[in-house]
C-alpha positions in Angstrom: 21.4 1.6 -16.4 25.2 2.1 -17.4 27.8 2.0 -14.8 28.4 5.8 -14.5 24.7 6.2 -14.3 24.4 3.4 -11.6 26.8 5.4 -9.5 25.0 8.8 -10.0 21.8 7.1 -8.9 23.4 5.7 -5.8 24.8 9.0 -5.2 21.3 10.8 -5.4 19.8 8.1 -3.0 22.5 9.0 -0.6 22.8 12.8 -1.0 19.3 13.9 -2.1 17.2 11.4 -0.4 19.6 11.1 2.7 19.5 7.2 2.4 22.1 5.7 4.7 24.7 3.4 2.8 23.2 0.3 5.0 19.6 1.0 3.6 20.8 1.1 0.0 22.8 -2.0 0.5 19.9 -3.8 2.1 17.7 -3.0 -1.2 20.7 -3.9 -3.5 21.1 -7.4 -1.8 17.6 -8.0 -2.3 17.5 -6.7 -6.0 20.3 -9.4 -6.6 18.1 -12.3 -5.3 14.7 -10.9 -6.9 15.8 -9.1 -9.9 13.1 -6.5 -8.8 13.8 -2.8 -9.4 15.6 -0.8 -6.7 13.3 2.0 -6.1 10.4 -0.5 -5.5 12.4 -2.6 -3.2 13.3 0.7 -1.2 9.6 1.3 -0.9 8.6 -2.1 -0.1 11.0 -2.3 2.7 9.9 1.0 4.3 13.2 2.8 3.6 11.6 5.4 1.6 8.0 6.9 1.4 5.9 7.4 -1.8 7.1 11.1 -2.1 10.7 9.9 -2.2 9.4 7.2 -4.6 8.1 9.7 -7.2 11.4 11.8 -6.6 13.4 8.7 -7.7 11.3 8.2 -10.7 11.5 11.7 -11.7 15.1 11.6 -11.4 15.4 8.4 -13.3 13.4 10.0 -16.3 15.6 13.2 -16.3 19.0 13.1 -14.0 19.8 16.8 -14.9 16.9 18.1 -13.0 
């Protein structure tokens, strides 16, 4: 994920899914340690539900939607 795309992704999480900056930061710290994908870590920590996880993967496929 490029720097610009990563910033857009974080903005999507915050603005579209209404995740707090703290929730995103928790998953990002874990991602650095485990090298796991951020969407799955958000779900594993219970920060998003399956519907939101689907929305994330849909957005990752086509951010213009």
